[in-house]
TORDRENNU-30497 format. One record per residue (C-alpha): residue number from 1; residue in one letter; y, z, x. Coordinates in steps of 0.02 Angstrom, whole numbers. Layout:
# residues N
node k->NUM | r->A | yy->Y | zz->Z | xx->X
...
//
This chain:
# residues 336
node k->1 | r->M | yy->-691 | zz->198 | xx->624
node k->2 | r->T | yy->-718 | zz->45 | xx->513
node k->3 | r->S | yy->-690 | zz->-139 | xx->518
node k->4 | r->F | yy->-587 | zz->-225 | xx->383
node k->5 | r->I | yy->-625 | zz->-294 | xx->211
node k->6 | r->R | yy->-555 | zz->-471 | xx->226
node k->7 | r->N | yy->-592 | zz->-551 | xx->58
node k->8 | r->A | yy->-453 | zz->-458 | xx->-30
node k->9 | r->W | yy->-267 | zz->-463 | xx->-65
node k->10 | r->Y | yy->-153 | zz->-360 | xx->47
node k->11 | r->A | yy->33 | zz->-328 | xx->26
node k->12 | r->A | yy->115 | zz->-389 | xx->186
node k->13 | r->C | yy->291 | zz->-335 | xx->137
node k->14 | r->W | yy->409 | zz->-303 | xx->-7
node k->15 | r->A | yy->474 | zz->-465 | xx->-80
node k->16 | r->D | yy->656 | zz->-421 | xx->-47
node k->17 | r->E | yy->618 | zz->-404 | xx->140
node k->18 | r->L | yy->590 | zz->-591 | xx->153
node k->19 | r->G | yy->755 | zz->-682 | xx->161
node k->20 | r->A | yy->809 | zz->-851 | xx->224
node k->21 | r->T | yy->724 | zz->-832 | xx->394
node k->22 | r->P | yy->539 | zz->-807 | xx->434
node k->23 | r->L | yy->469 | zz->-631 | xx->445
node k->24 | r->A | yy->335 | zz->-568 | xx->565
node k->25 | r->R | yy->199 | zz->-456 | xx->497
node k->26 | r->K | yy->30 | zz->-396 | xx->561
node k->27 | r->V | yy->-113 | zz->-378 | xx->436
node k->28 | r->L | yy->-291 | zz->-331 | xx->483
node k->29 | r->G | yy->-247 | zz->-358 | xx->665
node k->30 | r->E | yy->-186 | zz->-537 | xx->635
node k->31 | r->E | yy->-7 | zz->-591 | xx->672
node k->32 | r->I | yy->69 | zz->-684 | xx->524
node k->33 | r->A | yy->234 | zz->-775 | xx->497
node k->34 | r->L | yy->294 | zz->-762 | xx->318
node k->35 | r->F | yy->425 | zz->-879 | xx->247
node k->36 | r->R | yy->499 | zz->-932 | xx->82
node k->37 | r->T | yy->532 | zz->-1117 | xx->53
node k->38 | r->E | yy->685 | zz->-1193 | xx->-28
node k->39 | r->S | yy->589 | zz->-1209 | xx->-192
node k->40 | r->G | yy->537 | zz->-1025 | xx->-184
node k->41 | r->E | yy->355 | zz->-1046 | xx->-130
node k->42 | r->V | yy->290 | zz->-911 | xx->-13
node k->43 | r->G | yy->207 | zz->-970 | xx->147
node k->44 | r->A | yy->99 | zz->-868 | xx->265
node k->45 | r->V | yy->36 | zz->-945 | xx->427
node k->46 | r->E | yy->-25 | zz->-882 | xx->594
node k->47 | r->D | yy->123 | zz->-829 | xx->700
node k->48 | r->C | yy->84 | zz->-946 | xx->845
node k->49 | r->C | yy->140 | zz->-1126 | xx->864
node k->50 | r->P | yy->-5 | zz->-1230 | xx->934
node k->51 | r->H | yy->114 | zz->-1321 | xx->1053
node k->52 | r->R | yy->166 | zz->-1183 | xx->1173
node k->53 | r->F | yy->111 | zz->-1030 | xx->1075
node k->54 | r->A | yy->288 | zz->-977 | xx->1028
node k->55 | r->P | yy->299 | zz->-856 | xx->879
node k->56 | r->L | yy->345 | zz->-956 | xx->725
node k->57 | r->S | yy->428 | zz->-802 | xx->653
node k->58 | r->L | yy->568 | zz->-835 | xx->780
node k->59 | r->G | yy->600 | zz->-1004 | xx->700
node k->60 | r->A | yy->685 | zz->-1059 | xx->539
node k->61 | r->V | yy->649 | zz->-1127 | xx->366
node k->62 | r->E | yy->705 | zz->-1303 | xx->323
node k->63 | r->G | yy->666 | zz->-1365 | xx->148
node k->64 | r->E | yy->481 | zz->-1335 | xx->117
node k->65 | r->N | yy->433 | zz->-1309 | xx->299
node k->66 | r->I | yy->438 | zz->-1179 | xx->436
node k->67 | r->V | yy->513 | zz->-1245 | xx->598
node k->68 | r->C | yy->464 | zz->-1181 | xx->769
node k->69 | r->G | yy->618 | zz->-1113 | xx->857
node k->70 | r->Y | yy->555 | zz->-1167 | xx->1028
node k->71 | r->H | yy->525 | zz->-1355 | xx->1015
node k->72 | r->G | yy->556 | zz->-1395 | xx->832
node k->73 | r->M | yy->383 | zz->-1435 | xx->764
node k->74 | r->E | yy->377 | zz->-1420 | xx->574
node k->75 | r->F | yy->234 | zz->-1351 | xx->469
node k->76 | r->G | yy->205 | zz->-1340 | xx->282
node k->77 | r->C | yy->137 | zz->-1193 | xx->184
node k->78 | r->D | yy->-37 | zz->-1267 | xx->208
node k->79 | r->G | yy->-17 | zz->-1251 | xx->398
node k->80 | r->V | yy->-16 | zz->-1439 | xx->428
node k->81 | r->C | yy->112 | zz->-1506 | xx->551
node k->82 | r->V | yy->224 | zz->-1633 | xx->464
node k->83 | r->A | yy->345 | zz->-1677 | xx->604
node k->84 | r->I | yy->363 | zz->-1670 | xx->794
node k->85 | r->P | yy->531 | zz->-1708 | xx->871
node k->86 | r->G | yy->530 | zz->-1865 | xx->980
node k->87 | r->Q | yy->367 | zz->-1940 | xx->917
node k->88 | r->E | yy->305 | zz->-2028 | xx->761
node k->89 | r->N | yy->121 | zz->-1984 | xx->766
node k->90 | r->V | yy->62 | zz->-1808 | xx->726
node k->91 | r->P | yy->-111 | zz->-1766 | xx->796
node k->92 | r->D | yy->-238 | zz->-1694 | xx->674
node k->93 | r->R | yy->-259 | zz->-1537 | xx->778
node k->94 | r->A | yy->-74 | zz->-1495 | xx->758
node k->95 | r->R | yy->-106 | zz->-1368 | xx->622
node k->96 | r->L | yy->-103 | zz->-1180 | xx->593
node k->97 | r->R | yy->-213 | zz->-1061 | xx->499
node k->98 | r->A | yy->-133 | zz->-1038 | xx->329
node k->99 | r->Y | yy->-161 | zz->-891 | xx->213
node k->100 | r->P | yy->-153 | zz->-897 | xx->23
node k->101 | r->A | yy->4 | zz->-801 | xx->-23
node k->102 | r->F | yy->115 | zz->-768 | xx->-174
node k->103 | r->E | yy->239 | zz->-645 | xx->-246
node k->104 | r->Q | yy->201 | zz->-524 | xx->-387
node k->105 | r->N | yy->263 | zz->-351 | xx->-438
node k->106 | r->S | yy->399 | zz->-356 | xx->-304
node k->107 | r->L | yy->268 | zz->-374 | xx->-166
node k->108 | r->L | yy->211 | zz->-520 | xx->-58
node k->109 | r->W | yy->22 | zz->-531 | xx->-63
node k->110 | r->V | yy->-86 | zz->-617 | xx->68
node k->111 | r->W | yy->-272 | zz->-658 | xx->57
node k->112 | r->M | yy->-349 | zz->-623 | xx->227
node k->113 | r->G | yy->-524 | zz->-692 | xx->202
node k->114 | r->D | yy->-604 | zz->-856 | xx->150
node k->115 | r->P | yy->-467 | zz->-956 | xx->61
node k->116 | r->E | yy->-597 | zz->-1029 | xx->-56
node k->117 | r->Q | yy->-629 | zz->-854 | xx->-124
node k->118 | r->A | yy->-446 | zz->-811 | xx->-155
node k->119 | r->D | yy->-439 | zz->-754 | xx->-337
node k->120 | r->R | yy->-279 | zz->-685 | xx->-411
node k->121 | r->S | yy->-377 | zz->-589 | xx->-543
node k->122 | r->L | yy->-434 | zz->-475 | xx->-400
node k->123 | r->L | yy->-256 | zz->-416 | xx->-370
node k->124 | r->P | yy->-234 | zz->-227 | xx->-391
node k->125 | r->D | yy->-146 | zz->-178 | xx->-552
node k->126 | r->V | yy->24 | zz->-108 | xx->-502
node k->127 | r->H | yy->119 | zz->-171 | xx->-654
node k->128 | r->W | yy->230 | zz->-16 | xx->-663
node k->129 | r->I | yy->333 | zz->-87 | xx->-520
node k->130 | r->G | yy->464 | zz->-196 | xx->-603
node k->131 | r->D | yy->415 | zz->-150 | xx->-782
node k->132 | r->P | yy->579 | zz->-125 | xx->-878
node k->133 | r->K | yy->504 | zz->30 | xx->-963
node k->134 | r->W | yy->486 | zz->111 | xx->-792
node k->135 | r->R | yy->604 | zz->135 | xx->-646
node k->136 | r->S | yy->537 | zz->128 | xx->-469
node k->137 | r->V | yy->595 | zz->193 | xx->-301
node k->138 | r->T | yy->506 | zz->99 | xx->-162
node k->139 | r->G | yy->484 | zz->107 | xx->26
node k->140 | r->T | yy->366 | zz->86 | xx->173
node k->141 | r->T | yy->297 | zz->223 | xx->285
node k->142 | r->R | yy->197 | zz->190 | xx->443
node k->143 | r->Y | yy->52 | zz->300 | xx->498
node k->144 | r->E | yy->-30 | zz->299 | xx->669
node k->145 | r->C | yy->-207 | zz->315 | xx->604
node k->146 | r->N | yy->-350 | zz->214 | xx->533
node k->147 | r->W | yy->-318 | zz->160 | xx->354
node k->148 | r->I | yy->-471 | zz->253 | xx->289
node k->149 | r->L | yy->-390 | zz->419 | xx->336
node k->150 | r->L | yy->-241 | zz->378 | xx->226
node k->151 | r->V | yy->-357 | zz->332 | xx->82
node k->152 | r->D | yy->-440 | zz->503 | xx->105
node k->153 | r->N | yy->-270 | zz->588 | xx->105
node k->154 | r->L | yy->-213 | zz->505 | xx->-57
node k->155 | r->I | yy->-378 | zz->530 | xx->-150
node k->156 | r->D | yy->-390 | zz->716 | xx->-109
node k->157 | r->L | yy->-226 | zz->802 | xx->-152
node k->158 | r->S | yy->-287 | zz->978 | xx->-118
node k->159 | r->H | yy->-194 | zz->966 | xx->48
node k->160 | r->T | yy->-28 | zz->967 | xx->-45
node k->161 | r->T | yy->-43 | zz->1155 | xx->-71
node k->162 | r->F | yy->-32 | zz->1181 | xx->117
node k->163 | r->V | yy->60 | zz->1031 | xx->189
node k->164 | r->H | yy->193 | zz->1001 | xx->57
node k->165 | r->K | yy->251 | zz->1175 | xx->6
node k->166 | r->S | yy->434 | zz->1124 | xx->4
node k->167 | r->T | yy->411 | zz->976 | xx->-115
node k->168 | r->I | yy->256 | zz->941 | xx->-220
node k->169 | r->G | yy->135 | zz->1078 | xx->-166
node k->170 | r->T | yy->82 | zz->1225 | xx->-276
node k->171 | r->D | yy->-60 | zz->1351 | xx->-256
node k->172 | r->D | yy->-151 | zz->1290 | xx->-411
node k->173 | r->V | yy->-185 | zz->1115 | xx->-340
node k->174 | r->A | yy->-307 | zz->1180 | xx->-209
node k->175 | r->D | yy->-377 | zz->1311 | xx->-328
node k->176 | r->T | yy->-414 | zz->1192 | xx->-473
node k->177 | r->P | yy->-583 | zz->1104 | xx->-471
node k->178 | r->V | yy->-581 | zz->914 | xx->-487
node k->179 | r->E | yy->-681 | zz->797 | xx->-595
node k->180 | r->T | yy->-740 | zz->644 | xx->-501
node k->181 | r->V | yy->-805 | zz->487 | xx->-587
node k->182 | r->R | yy->-863 | zz->324 | xx->-511
node k->183 | r->D | yy->-865 | zz->179 | xx->-633
node k->184 | r->G | yy->-926 | zz->26 | xx->-540
node k->185 | r->D | yy->-809 | zz->10 | xx->-391
node k->186 | r->I | yy->-670 | zz->118 | xx->-464
node k->187 | r->V | yy->-669 | zz->300 | xx->-407
node k->188 | r->T | yy->-562 | zz->419 | xx->-513
node k->189 | r->V | yy->-519 | zz->600 | xx->-473
node k->190 | r->T | yy->-441 | zz->708 | xx->-609
node k->191 | r->R | yy->-362 | zz->880 | xx->-600
node k->192 | r->Q | yy->-287 | zz->972 | xx->-751
node k->193 | r->M | yy->-179 | zz->1125 | xx->-719
node k->194 | r->N | yy->-119 | zz->1222 | xx->-872
node k->195 | r->D | yy->11 | zz->1360 | xx->-890
node k->196 | r->T | yy->63 | zz->1346 | xx->-709
node k->197 | r->E | yy->223 | zz->1354 | xx->-610
node k->198 | r->P | yy->299 | zz->1182 | xx->-578
node k->199 | r->S | yy->323 | zz->1123 | xx->-399
node k->200 | r->I | yy->496 | zz->1123 | xx->-322
node k->201 | r->F | yy->499 | zz->934 | xx->-343
node k->202 | r->Y | yy->455 | zz->946 | xx->-528
node k->203 | r->K | yy->589 | zz->1077 | xx->-556
node k->204 | r->N | yy->716 | zz->959 | xx->-478
node k->205 | r->V | yy->669 | zz->798 | xx->-568
node k->206 | r->G | yy->598 | zz->869 | xx->-730
node k->207 | r->A | yy->722 | zz->1012 | xx->-759
node k->208 | r->F | yy->581 | zz->1128 | xx->-811
node k->209 | r->D | yy->637 | zz->1309 | xx->-836
node k->210 | r->G | yy->466 | zz->1384 | xx->-870
node k->211 | r->K | yy->282 | zz->1353 | xx->-844
node k->212 | r->V | yy->203 | zz->1183 | xx->-871
node k->213 | r->D | yy->40 | zz->1096 | xx->-908
node k->214 | r->R | yy->18 | zz->975 | xx->-764
node k->215 | r->W | yy->-104 | zz->835 | xx->-726
node k->216 | r->Q | yy->-158 | zz->723 | xx->-584
node k->217 | r->K | yy->-267 | zz->570 | xx->-607
node k->218 | r->I | yy->-300 | zz->473 | xx->-447
node k->219 | r->W | yy->-398 | zz->313 | xx->-423
node k->220 | r->L | yy->-439 | zz->188 | xx->-288
node k->221 | r->E | yy->-430 | zz->2 | xx->-323
node k->222 | r->P | yy->-530 | zz->-71 | xx->-179
node k->223 | r->P | yy->-501 | zz->-101 | xx->-44
node k->224 | r->S | yy->-342 | zz->-4 | xx->-11
node k->225 | r->T | yy->-231 | zz->30 | xx->-162
node k->226 | r->V | yy->-221 | zz->209 | xx->-224
node k->227 | r->I | yy->-131 | zz->252 | xx->-386
node k->228 | r->I | yy->-85 | zz->429 | xx->-439
node k->229 | r->D | yy->-47 | zz->461 | xx->-622
node k->230 | r->A | yy->45 | zz->628 | xx->-617
node k->231 | r->G | yy->155 | zz->721 | xx->-738
node k->232 | r->A | yy->192 | zz->880 | xx->-834
node k->233 | r->V | yy->250 | zz->947 | xx->-1002
node k->234 | r->P | yy->310 | zz->1121 | xx->-1051
node k->235 | r->A | yy->158 | zz->1236 | xx->-1058
node k->236 | r->G | yy->65 | zz->1231 | xx->-1223
node k->237 | r->S | yy->180 | zz->1100 | xx->-1299
node k->238 | r->N | yy->91 | zz->935 | xx->-1271
node k->239 | r->D | yy->266 | zz->864 | xx->-1297
node k->240 | r->Q | yy->283 | zz->706 | xx->-1194
node k->241 | r->S | yy->466 | zz->688 | xx->-1245
node k->242 | r->R | yy->506 | zz->849 | xx->-1149
node k->243 | r->G | yy->396 | zz->806 | xx->-999
node k->244 | r->I | yy->387 | zz->683 | xx->-856
node k->245 | r->D | yy->262 | zz->543 | xx->-825
node k->246 | r->T | yy->251 | zz->459 | xx->-654
node k->247 | r->R | yy->146 | zz->338 | xx->-553
node k->248 | r->I | yy->141 | zz->355 | xx->-364
node k->249 | r->I | yy->76 | zz->188 | xx->-303
node k->250 | r->S | yy->17 | zz->163 | xx->-124
node k->251 | r->V | yy->-30 | zz->-13 | xx->-71
node k->252 | r->L | yy->-99 | zz->1 | xx->105
node k->253 | r->N | yy->-87 | zz->-133 | xx->238
node k->254 | r->P | yy->-208 | zz->-94 | xx->381
node k->255 | r->V | yy->-103 | zz->-160 | xx->525
node k->256 | r->D | yy->-242 | zz->-133 | xx->651
node k->257 | r->D | yy->-382 | zz->-8 | xx->684
node k->258 | r->R | yy->-263 | zz->138 | xx->712
node k->259 | r->T | yy->-105 | zz->90 | xx->617
node k->260 | r->V | yy->-74 | zz->73 | xx->431
node k->261 | r->D | yy->81 | zz->35 | xx->328
node k->262 | r->Q | yy->97 | zz->121 | xx->160
node k->263 | r->L | yy->199 | zz->16 | xx->41
node k->264 | r->W | yy->238 | zz->147 | xx->-89
node k->265 | r->A | yy->323 | zz->154 | xx->-258
node k->266 | r->F | yy->368 | zz->306 | xx->-360
node k->267 | r->S | yy->381 | zz->243 | xx->-539
node k->268 | r->R | yy->446 | zz->351 | xx->-683
node k->269 | r->D | yy->470 | zz->331 | xx->-871
node k->270 | r->F | yy->622 | zz->445 | xx->-882
node k->271 | r->A | yy->803 | zz->445 | xx->-819
node k->272 | r->L | yy->797 | zz->256 | xx->-813
node k->273 | r->E | yy->983 | zz->237 | xx->-778
node k->274 | r->D | yy->1002 | zz->382 | xx->-658
node k->275 | r->D | yy->1046 | zz->325 | xx->-481
node k->276 | r->Q | yy->1061 | zz->504 | xx->-421
node k->277 | r->M | yy->882 | zz->534 | xx->-476
node k->278 | r->D | yy->829 | zz->387 | xx->-366
node k->279 | r->A | yy->912 | zz->469 | xx->-216
node k->280 | r->E | yy->829 | zz->637 | xx->-252
node k->281 | r->I | yy->658 | zz->557 | xx->-270
node k->282 | r->E | yy->676 | zz->452 | xx->-112
node k->283 | r->K | yy->728 | zz->603 | xx->-9
node k->284 | r->S | yy->580 | zz->707 | xx->-70
node k->285 | r->I | yy->451 | zz->569 | xx->-55
node k->286 | r->L | yy->504 | zz->521 | xx->121
node k->287 | r->H | yy->498 | zz->704 | xx->175
node k->288 | r->T | yy->325 | zz->724 | xx->96
node k->289 | r->F | yy->252 | zz->569 | xx->178
node k->290 | r->E | yy->325 | zz->611 | xx->348
node k->291 | r->E | yy->232 | zz->776 | xx->340
node k->292 | r->D | yy->71 | zz->677 | xx->311
node k->293 | r->V | yy->115 | zz->560 | xx->456
node k->294 | r->V | yy->103 | zz->707 | xx->577
node k->295 | r->F | yy->-64 | zz->771 | xx->513
node k->296 | r->L | yy->-148 | zz->600 | xx->505
node k->297 | r->A | yy->-93 | zz->556 | xx->681
node k->298 | r->G | yy->-173 | zz->719 | xx->739
node k->299 | r->Q | yy->-333 | zz->677 | xx->646
node k->300 | r->Q | yy->-339 | zz->506 | xx->728
node k->301 | r->K | yy->-321 | zz->580 | xx->902
node k->302 | r->N | yy->-458 | zz->708 | xx->869
node k->303 | r->M | yy->-575 | zz->574 | xx->804
node k->304 | r->E | yy->-546 | zz->467 | xx->958
node k->305 | r->R | yy->-581 | zz->616 | xx->1071
node k->306 | r->Q | yy->-741 | zz->658 | xx->975
node k->307 | r->P | yy->-806 | zz->491 | xx->908
node k->308 | r->N | yy->-981 | zz->555 | xx->870
node k->309 | r->R | yy->-932 | zz->714 | xx->780
node k->310 | r->K | yy->-954 | zz->711 | xx->590
node k->311 | r->M | yy->-831 | zz->784 | xx->466
node k->312 | r->L | yy->-881 | zz->930 | xx->355
node k->313 | r->N | yy->-869 | zz->889 | xx->169
node k->314 | r->N | yy->-819 | zz->1018 | xx->37
node k->315 | r->P | yy->-836 | zz->1006 | xx->-154
node k->316 | r->A | yy->-655 | zz->947 | xx->-166
node k->317 | r->D | yy->-704 | zz->797 | xx->-57
node k->318 | r->A | yy->-812 | zz->717 | xx->-193
node k->319 | r->G | yy->-682 | zz->582 | xx->-225
node k->320 | r->V | yy->-665 | zz->547 | xx->-40
node k->321 | r->V | yy->-853 | zz->531 | xx->-19
node k->322 | r->H | yy->-869 | zz->409 | xx->-166
node k->323 | r->A | yy->-719 | zz->308 | xx->-109
node k->324 | r->R | yy->-794 | zz->287 | xx->63
node k->325 | r->R | yy->-958 | zz->231 | xx->-15
node k->326 | r->V | yy->-865 | zz->96 | xx->-112
node k->327 | r->I | yy->-774 | zz->38 | xx->45
node k->328 | r->N | yy->-937 | zz->35 | xx->143
node k->329 | r->K | yy->-1016 | zz->-69 | xx->4
node k->330 | r->F | yy->-880 | zz->-201 | xx->23
node k->331 | r->L | yy->-896 | zz->-198 | xx->212
node k->332 | r->A | yy->-1085 | zz->-220 | xx->202
node k->333 | r->A | yy->-1068 | zz->-364 | xx->78
node k->334 | r->E | yy->-952 | zz->-459 | xx->196
node k->335 | r->A | yy->-1064 | zz->-423 | xx->345
node k->336 | r->G | yy->-1208 | zz->-504 | xx->252
//
């Protein structure tokens, strides 16, 4: 469907997934061994020892180095071999591809392209995760589809009316026209729904007992982070103190051409000390995303069966169309 945008930051995993031992992850089709050194630095190297091609993720961390579990060769975060058991000299070719990597906002980020172009200012803004004024429930959901299909799904929420009736879906989402704006490389889709019935999910977490004014503002931060600003207040009140404000953050890791991991966070500015609310949110979000998993896997299979057939775009797809144009712009720039 597409190739990958490599000169960008991708979230390989949640920071708390990386413990004392190396962790294997696949990003853009490349196998990576992640590790955290004794001093706390994050390392990301190709998951293949140059000696006998053993996965380094099966090894260990000693001090500032990752150690191959097969024959004990040691490598630093820069991929350079620093020690080989039984010999003093280390050949120059005993090195690995190393990826710029660091931890921020509870995620481990890896730069998959030219290391010379790695620029932390290009990191997507997901500051709500870990902000003390917000509380986040986080997780990872895997989809058996190309990553672009998941971008489509998150940008165009009209499907929630039909797919997610038991959680976040309401009739007014599909019936309400959207406003789509492209400002440079940022595509924003906005939907305002006034004097409407709250979804089942909103009734549960917001304790609304009547109609609400509800909003959705969705934007893509290229290449693959989608943020949804969603909330509601009692209808006609404009009273934020009686409403709910949330951010649904999806940082996508394209594992390969037909697999994508969605590292998601549901961040809220209310009930900041409520553990039971966390459990309710997690249950609903996992159910919602698992419904999407089924549909997107079906889309992928149909596309593979009919590779030359083009999709039909409707007015509600304006955000999807613009988002794909932005992605194609990045792909074309890297292709030269």
